[in-house]
C-alpha angles and dihedrals in degrees: 000000000000125000089248092054092047091050090050092052091048091052091051091049092048091051094048094047090047089056094052118107099165107107094202093051091047090052090050092050090049092050092048093050092045093049093044093049096046124100089241091063093099091047090055092049091047090057094058119106117235089256092051091048091051092048090049091052091048090050092050090050092050092050091047088053092050094250096141138123122221120243089243091056091049090051090049094049092045091051090049092048094048092050093059 
């Protein structure tokens, strides 16, 4: 990946994070970045089972394709489900 492509991705991430107001989601993003950037990152990945690794890759692909659900929508659906 070129420097220009990396800078573009960073800009997109900065803009999206800057728009976030959900405290829980912000904490999750922070934890993910912290875990990914830590020296133990590889150790964590090494501990995954093949099935967990495959599911992680599928999740990343879904997120990259925009197939996500907001935290607010999950809360709403959970509340609806729990009230049944």
